[in-house]
KOLLO-285130 format. One record per residue (C-alpha): x, y, z; residue number from 1. Coordinates in pm, 1 decimal. Layout:
<recs>
REC      east     north        up  rovex
REC         X         Y         Z    NUM
...
</recs>
This chain:
<recs>
REC      east     north        up  rovex
REC   -4543.6    3963.5    4945.4      1
REC   -4395.0    4033.3    5293.9      2
REC   -4449.2    4353.5    5508.8      3
REC   -4545.0    4636.8    5293.0      4
REC   -4211.0    4855.9    5260.3      5
REC   -4394.3    5185.2    5355.1      6
REC   -4548.2    5024.9    5652.7      7
REC   -4212.3    4866.8    5740.3      8
REC   -4084.6    5239.9    5749.1      9
REC   -4350.4    5326.6    6000.8     10
REC   -4224.1    5079.8    6248.8     11
REC   -4061.6    5305.2    6497.5     12
REC   -4368.0    5569.4    6456.0     13
REC   -4624.5    5302.7    6509.7     14
REC   -4427.6    5168.3    6823.6     15
REC   -4415.9    5535.8    6952.0     16
REC   -4800.4    5561.7    6910.9     17
REC   -4858.3    5236.6    7094.7     18
REC   -4632.3    5300.8    7371.2     19
REC   -4783.7    5650.5    7436.0     20
REC   -5145.5    5471.1    7446.5     21
REC   -4988.7    5229.1    7679.8     22
REC   -4919.5    5501.6    7930.5     23
REC   -5288.9    5624.5    7922.8     24
REC   -5513.3    5315.0    7953.1     25
REC   -5877.8    5389.9    7990.4     26
REC   -6179.2    5166.8    8072.9     27
REC   -6523.1    5085.0    7916.2     28
REC   -6661.3    5371.5    7712.2     29
REC   -6458.1    5643.0    7863.7     30
REC   -6176.0    5623.5    7622.4     31
REC   -6152.8    6016.9    7601.0     32
REC   -5763.5    6053.7    7605.7     33
REC   -5722.4    5749.2    7361.5     34
REC   -5987.4    5888.3    7117.8     35
REC   -5840.3    6231.6    7126.3     36
REC   -5490.7    6085.2    7041.5     37
REC   -5644.5    5872.2    6751.9     38
REC   -5844.6    6160.7    6615.7     39
REC   -5542.8    6383.2    6599.3     40
REC   -5336.3    6120.9    6400.9     41
REC   -5633.7    6060.2    6152.0     42
REC   -5649.2    6441.0    6095.8     43
REC   -5276.9    6447.1    6028.9     44
REC   -5319.8    6174.0    5783.7     45
REC   -5582.9    6341.4    5580.3     46
REC   -5881.3    6106.9    5611.8     47
REC   -6174.6    6225.2    5413.3     48
REC   -6424.2    6217.7    5705.6     49
REC   -6386.0    6187.6    6077.6     50
REC   -6696.2    6082.5    6297.7     51
REC   -6634.8    6101.1    6656.4     52
REC   -6856.2    6049.4    6975.7     53
REC   -7013.3    5712.7    6852.7     54
REC   -7048.0    5498.9    7143.1     55
REC   -6943.2    5792.2    7345.4     56
REC   -6582.3    5779.5    7254.9     57
REC   -6573.9    5564.7    6931.8     58
REC   -6453.7    5692.5    6604.2     59
REC   -6526.1    5605.0    6244.8     60
REC   -6294.3    5764.3    5985.4     61
REC   -6347.0    5732.9    5607.8     62
REC   -6084.8    5721.7    5347.5     63
REC   -6198.8    5746.7    4981.5     64
REC   -6041.4    5523.5    4731.1     65
REC   -6014.7    5576.0    4348.1     66
REC   -6351.9    5534.6    4178.2     67
REC   -6675.9    5381.2    4278.9     68
REC   -6698.1    5073.5    4506.2     69
REC   -6807.6    4931.3    4811.8     70
REC   -6695.5    5017.2    5173.3     71
REC   -6498.1    4775.4    5382.1     72
REC   -6479.5    4809.9    5770.3     73
REC   -6148.8    4772.2    5968.6     74
REC   -6207.5    4749.3    6338.3     75
REC   -5952.8    4798.4    6639.3     76
REC   -6042.0    4818.5    7008.4     77
REC   -5914.9    5079.5    7236.7     78
REC   -5983.1    5003.2    7597.6     79
REC   -5789.1    4878.5    7870.1     80
REC   -5843.0    4639.1    8189.6     81
REC   -5863.7    4731.2    8569.4     82
REC   -5543.2    4562.2    8637.1     83
REC   -5216.8    4709.3    8800.5     84
REC   -4935.3    4675.0    8577.8     85
REC   -4625.0    4477.1    8659.2     86
REC   -4422.4    4515.6    8335.7     87
REC   -4152.4    4754.6    8461.8     88
REC   -4134.8    4906.5    8106.7     89
REC   -4038.3    5265.7    8079.4     90
REC   -4378.9    5342.5    7913.9     91
REC   -4579.3    5174.4    8184.7     92
REC   -4937.3    5294.1    8283.7     93
REC   -4964.3    5629.9    8424.5     94
REC   -5336.6    5539.0    8519.9     95
REC   -5313.5    5373.1    8849.6     96
REC   -5492.2    5040.4    8878.6     97
REC   -5551.6    5035.7    8492.0     98
REC   -5317.0    4896.4    8214.3     99
REC   -5332.3    4775.9    7851.0    100
REC   -5327.6    4401.1    7949.8    101
REC   -5473.8    4277.8    7620.8    102
REC   -5296.2    4452.7    7365.0    103
REC   -5565.3    4702.5    7235.7    104
REC   -5304.3    4961.4    7233.1    105
REC   -5129.6    4770.3    6966.8    106
REC   -5442.3    4693.9    6783.1    107
REC   -5502.4    5069.4    6767.3    108
REC   -5151.9    5140.2    6639.2    109
REC   -5172.4    4859.7    6365.7    110
REC   -5487.9    5032.8    6245.2    111
REC   -5336.8    5370.1    6253.5    112
REC   -5050.1    5255.8    6042.1    113
REC   -5274.0    5096.6    5794.2    114
REC   -5482.3    5426.2    5808.7    115
REC   -5151.5    5640.3    5726.1    116
REC   -5059.5    5416.6    5440.0    117
REC   -5414.8    5393.7    5283.3    118
REC   -5458.6    5747.9    5297.7    119
REC   -5136.0    5819.7    5119.9    120
REC   -5183.6    5562.6    4849.3    121
REC   -5550.9    5509.2    4781.9    122
REC   -5454.2    5223.2    4588.8    123
REC   -5823.0    5076.6    4608.0    124
REC   -6164.0    5139.1    4492.3    125
REC   -6459.3    5265.4    4703.3    126
REC   -6409.4    5343.5    5064.6    127
REC   -6246.6    5218.2    5392.9    128
REC   -6424.6    5275.6    5714.4    129
REC   -6176.8    5268.5    5999.6    130
REC   -6368.1    5176.3    6319.7    131
REC   -6175.9    5248.2    6641.1    132
REC   -6401.4    5095.1    6930.4    133
REC   -6433.2    5144.4    7299.0    134
REC   -6554.5    4917.1    7555.4    135
REC   -6460.9    4558.1    7424.4    136
REC   -6359.1    4436.1    7766.0    137
REC   -6679.5    4571.6    7955.1    138
REC   -6983.9    4745.7    7819.6    139
REC   -7003.4    4588.4    7471.5    140
REC   -6898.9    4890.4    7273.8    141
REC   -6911.3    4686.5    6964.1    142
REC   -7292.7    4629.5    6999.2    143
REC   -7334.1    4998.1    7095.9    144
REC   -7170.4    5108.0    6784.1    145
REC   -7378.3    4861.1    6566.0    146
REC   -7696.1    4988.5    6761.4    147
REC   -7595.0    5333.9    6682.3    148
REC   -7608.4    5256.2    6302.6    149
REC   -7235.9    5245.9    6194.1    150
REC   -7304.4    4978.5    5950.6    151
REC   -7609.4    5151.2    5770.4    152
REC   -7471.3    5501.6    5805.2    153
REC   -7135.4    5434.5    5662.7    154
REC   -7270.8    5152.5    5415.5    155
REC   -7037.8    4905.1    5527.4    156
REC   -7018.2    4605.1    5318.4    157
REC   -6801.1    4350.7    5518.0    158
REC   -6589.4    4396.4    5834.8    159
REC   -6257.0    4259.8    5966.8    160
REC   -6053.2    4258.9    6302.4    161
REC   -5742.7    4124.4    6439.1    162
REC   -5616.1    4030.4    6787.9    163
REC   -5279.6    3951.5    6913.7    164
REC   -5204.6    3616.9    7023.4    165
REC   -4938.3    3536.1    7297.7    166
REC   -4787.7    3211.3    7260.7    167
REC   -4864.1    3166.7    6875.7    168
REC   -4577.5    3181.6    6632.5    169
REC   -4451.4    3525.1    6590.6    170
REC   -4607.6    3691.5    6273.7    171
REC   -4835.8    3398.8    6199.8    172
REC   -5212.9    3450.1    6139.0    173
REC   -5460.3    3204.6    6295.5    174
REC   -5825.6    3187.7    6195.1    175
REC   -6112.7    2962.3    6107.3    176
REC   -6453.7    2962.7    5929.3    177
REC   -6743.3    2941.1    6158.5    178
REC   -6717.6    3002.5    6542.8    179
REC   -6376.8    3124.6    6653.1    180
REC   -6478.5    3263.0    6980.6    181
REC   -6744.8    3166.2    7240.9    182
REC   -7062.9    3325.5    7382.2    183
REC   -6990.7    3456.5    7726.5    184
REC   -7263.1    3447.0    7997.1    185
REC   -7275.1    3519.6    8368.4    186
REC   -7467.9    3377.1    8653.3    187
REC   -7535.2    3479.2    9012.3    188
REC   -7668.0    3240.0    9254.1    189
REC   -7787.2    3389.8    9593.2    190
REC   -7861.5    3132.2    9869.9    191
REC   -8055.3    3231.9   10184.1    192
REC   -8074.2    2998.8   10485.3    193
REC   -8085.6    3074.2   10872.6    194
REC   -7759.8    3176.2   11042.1    195
REC   -7648.0    3090.7   11407.2    196
REC   -7384.7    2948.0   11622.1    197
REC   -7134.6    2722.7   11452.0    198
REC   -7140.6    2488.9   11758.8    199
REC   -7524.2    2436.5   11708.6    200
REC   -7552.0    2373.9   11349.0    201
REC   -7889.4    2183.7   11402.2    202
REC   -8033.0    2515.4   11495.8    203
REC   -7944.4    2681.7   11150.2    204
REC   -8023.4    2598.0   10787.9    205
REC   -7668.7    2621.9   10659.5    206
REC   -7619.6    2789.5   10314.6    207
REC   -7253.9    2688.3   10308.5    208
REC   -7306.3    2330.2   10279.9    209
REC   -7579.6    2392.1   10030.8    210
REC   -7337.6    2589.7    9841.1    211
REC   -7053.2    2335.9    9823.2    212
REC   -7310.2    2075.8    9701.9    213
REC   -7439.5    2317.6    9442.4    214
REC   -7114.0    2403.8    9295.9    215
REC   -7021.4    2031.8    9230.3    216
REC   -7380.7    1967.6    9114.6    217
REC   -7333.4    2251.3    8840.0    218
REC   -7055.1    2043.9    8676.5    219
REC   -7281.2    1779.3    8602.2    220
REC   -7448.3    1986.1    8334.7    221
REC   -7115.0    1960.7    8147.5    222
REC   -7022.6    1580.9    8245.6    223
REC   -7399.1    1442.6    8211.2    224
REC   -7631.6    1674.9    8043.5    225
REC   -7465.1    1797.1    7720.1    226
REC   -7360.5    1597.6    7423.1    227
REC   -6986.9    1526.8    7464.7    228
REC   -6929.7    1673.8    7087.7    229
REC   -7061.6    2011.6    7210.3    230
REC   -6822.6    2244.3    7359.6    231
REC   -6926.8    2399.8    7704.7    232
REC   -6752.8    2557.1    8007.7    233
REC   -6913.4    2637.7    8328.3    234
REC   -6676.6    2789.5    8567.7    235
REC   -6757.4    2896.2    8923.4    236
REC   -6530.0    3183.2    9007.1    237
REC   -6657.3    3345.6    9324.3    238
REC   -6810.3    3203.4    9646.6    239
REC   -6872.7    3478.0    9918.1    240
REC   -7002.7    3405.6   10260.8    241
REC   -6933.0    3418.9   10630.9    242
REC   -6753.2    3658.1   10882.5    243
REC   -6580.4    3433.6   11125.8    244
REC   -6499.2    3091.7   11236.5    245
REC   -6785.5    3042.1   11491.8    246
REC   -7077.0    3172.9   11306.5    247
REC   -7285.8    3003.1   11028.5    248
REC   -7374.4    3266.5   10791.4    249
REC   -7744.0    3320.3   10667.0    250
REC   -7649.1    3390.6   10312.5    251
REC   -7413.8    3285.0   10039.4    252
REC   -7328.6    3421.6    9694.8    253
REC   -7206.8    3219.5    9406.6    254
REC   -7084.8    3371.1    9058.7    255
REC   -6940.1    3226.3    8754.1    256
REC   -6929.3    3227.2    8366.0    257
REC   -7079.2    3014.3    8095.8    258
REC   -6911.1    2964.6    7766.0    259
REC   -7075.6    2816.5    7461.1    260
REC   -7103.5    2812.1    7073.7    261
REC   -7448.0    2671.6    7021.7    262
REC   -7780.7    2836.3    7124.2    263
REC   -7920.4    2497.8    7207.9    264
REC   -7649.5    2427.4    7454.9    265
REC   -7688.7    2757.8    7613.2    266
REC   -8068.7    2683.7    7637.5    267
REC   -7985.1    2359.3    7804.5    268
REC   -7738.4    2519.0    8042.4    269
REC   -7995.5    2771.2    8154.2    270
REC   -8270.5    2502.9    8211.3    271
REC   -8048.1    2270.2    8404.1    272
REC   -7878.0    2539.3    8605.5    273
REC   -8240.8    2636.3    8715.4    274
REC   -8359.7    2297.2    8797.3    275
REC   -8026.8    2234.7    9009.7    276
REC   -8077.3    2563.4    9194.4    277
REC   -8441.0    2504.5    9277.3    278
REC   -8355.3    2121.4    9364.2    279
REC   -8096.7    2224.3    9614.6    280
REC   -8319.9    2490.3    9766.3    281
REC   -8578.2    2228.9    9827.1    282
REC   -8329.6    1953.9    9951.0    283
REC   -8161.3    2176.2   10203.2    284
REC   -8467.7    2362.3   10312.6    285
REC   -8360.2    2709.7   10215.4    286
REC   -8418.5    2948.8    9942.3    287
REC   -8203.1    2999.7    9631.6    288
REC   -8239.8    3253.2    9343.7    289
REC   -8058.3    3230.4    9003.6    290
REC   -7994.9    3528.9    8780.0    291
REC   -7858.7    3436.5    8441.1    292
REC   -7712.2    3715.2    8236.3    293
REC   -7668.8    3671.3    7873.4    294
REC   -7348.3    3832.2    7750.4    295
REC   -7151.9    3871.4    7418.5    296
REC   -7269.9    3610.0    7150.2    297
REC   -7018.6    3375.4    6969.4    298
REC   -6792.3    3521.8    6745.2    299
REC   -6866.9    3358.7    6416.6    300
REC   -6650.7    3413.7    6102.0    301
REC   -6831.0    3390.2    5751.7    302
REC   -6689.2    3144.7    5531.1    303
REC   -6603.5    3360.8    5236.9    304
REC   -6435.9    3629.6    5425.2    305
REC   -6260.1    3397.1    5645.1    306
REC   -6105.9    3226.0    5344.7    307
REC   -6020.2    3545.7    5157.2    308
REC   -5861.6    3676.4    5487.4    309
REC   -5640.4    3390.5    5499.7    310
REC   -5540.5    3407.4    5141.6    311
REC   -5435.2    3763.3    5206.8    312
REC   -5264.7    3684.9    5519.5    313
REC   -5041.0    3435.3    5337.5    314
REC   -4934.8    3713.6    5128.8    315
REC   -4795.0    3881.0    5425.6    316
REC   -4671.6    3603.9    5632.7    317
REC   -4628.8    3320.0    5371.5    318
REC   -4847.2    3034.4    5313.8    319
REC   -4666.1    2838.9    5613.0    320
REC   -4732.5    3141.4    5835.7    321
REC   -5127.6    3101.0    5811.5    322
REC   -5335.2    2842.1    5996.7    323
REC   -5697.8    2874.7    5861.0    324
REC   -5842.3    2599.8    6068.4    325
REC   -5761.4    2670.1    6435.1    326
REC   -5946.5    2523.1    6713.1    327
REC   -6232.5    2768.3    6854.1    328
REC   -6116.5    2963.7    7161.4    329
REC   -6354.8    2977.3    7476.8    330
REC   -6277.8    3336.2    7536.0    331
REC   -6519.2    3606.2    7403.5    332
REC   -6507.8    3902.4    7194.7    333
REC   -6759.2    4181.2    7115.6    334
REC   -6651.9    4200.8    6750.7    335
REC   -6938.7    3912.6    6739.4    336
REC   -7196.3    4202.5    6730.0    337
REC   -7034.6    4334.7    6402.8    338
REC   -7017.2    3981.4    6254.7    339
REC   -7390.6    3939.1    6327.6    340
REC   -7442.1    4276.8    6141.5    341
REC   -7229.8    4210.1    5845.9    342
REC   -6996.1    3937.7    5694.0    343
REC   -6656.6    3938.2    5795.5    344
REC   -6369.6    3753.0    5977.3    345
REC   -6169.9    3770.9    6288.5    346
REC   -5794.9    3665.4    6301.8    347
REC   -5536.3    3622.8    6572.6    348
REC   -5190.8    3737.9    6507.6    349
REC   -4903.1    3557.4    6687.0    350
REC   -4679.2    3781.3    6882.3    351
REC   -4458.6    3481.7    7023.4    352
REC   -4390.0    3398.9    7368.9    353
REC   -4501.4    3636.0    7627.6    354
REC   -4727.6    3677.6    7934.5    355
REC   -5080.3    3586.4    7847.6    356
REC   -5327.8    3854.9    7793.7    357
REC   -5515.2    3993.4    8114.6    358
REC   -5191.6    3935.1    8310.9    359
REC   -5015.8    4201.9    8484.2    360
REC   -4689.7    4136.4    8316.3    361
REC   -4838.0    4110.9    7956.3    362
REC   -4698.5    4361.2    7706.5    363
REC   -4785.5    4394.0    7332.1    364
REC   -4511.7    4302.0    7096.0    365
REC   -4429.2    4616.6    6883.1    366
REC   -4260.0    4392.6    6610.4    367
REC   -4601.0    4258.8    6510.4    368
REC   -4743.7    4591.0    6432.8    369
REC   -4606.4    4637.0    6085.2    370
REC   -4734.8    4272.5    6007.1    371
REC   -5090.5    4346.3    6115.7    372
REC   -5109.2    4696.4    5936.1    373
REC   -4977.9    4530.4    5620.7    374
REC   -5250.0    4277.2    5640.1    375
REC   -5512.8    4547.7    5691.2    376
REC   -5361.0    4746.8    5392.1    377
REC   -5340.5    4439.4    5155.2    378
REC   -5688.3    4314.2    5260.2    379
REC   -5835.0    4648.6    5136.8    380
REC   -5625.4    4641.0    4810.9    381
REC   -5714.8    4292.6    4739.2    382
REC   -6087.9    4307.5    4818.6    383
REC   -6152.1    4635.9    4633.7    384
REC   -5887.8    4663.5    4344.4    385
REC   -5888.5    4976.4    4127.2    386
REC   -6025.1    4911.1    3790.2    387
REC   -5775.0    4921.6    3502.8    388
</recs>
């Protein structure tokens, strides 16, 4: 079964929704204009209940099916990124310094398309909970919505989400059982020495030399401390220090990210990072402080749901259009919190060749929206069929 005919008929409408949302990107929990637009469309579709203001601007809409049954959750993220857009499209961002550089405008349009179809047809039992979530990029809106009780309040039994995938074959679905995206943690290291004239380094305690040595030493955690079979990334992304060429500064700041799939590896990183920081402070005769921030946990697909989702995806994209065993991705996703609260699965939908996500020239491919919406619709109809 290819794209649902009724949803194919909505292609231009979904593109219009998406392109409007593209003009008004918003950050974090502050997705007010986006949420208002989404709520207006849902009311037009005739959803049975509309719950707004969850996690500040999040929405859960309920569509009742035919007869008794469980509740399936479908989630789309709504927020953008603090990036200045360089696409040159006619519907480019009108919010300076903000853009939809990750396709959340497209995810929202796909779920709206599925919502319109499901509200019209209601060819399923039980209920559908449509989850429109703010703050996926920053702020952990998924965690906030779970903490505010959506899973229990709406009696959600299982939950699913899709993310677009630049570089993957157009219209293909990609997923796996188990960890599909990594945990994302952040570290901050502040080094304090003794500044002075750059021509008299012997009168100083130079934090720059210590920082250079420390950055290299952190990579030994990957190369010498972890099991080579365990996946781990440690990336230093910022070093800030100094003001001019002839002054050795007093302080240096180092920042970066750690990506893991396994808690034991995460624990190892924290332990070794602290030991390395303390050791460098002692060996260079200065002070150094480590602050380790635990971020999004790994996104882990549940086996039964991932296998079922791949089967349904095959109905839409064809068996050859589904890869049910992709390699895990070292990026992170706060849908992880929903998968910790309920069984479910996360899939990636190929949009063909394009600029990558989080790039100023990225743009969601509107042609995949009917494919994603059809997947959501068929997922509901297959998971919760109407009794004969």
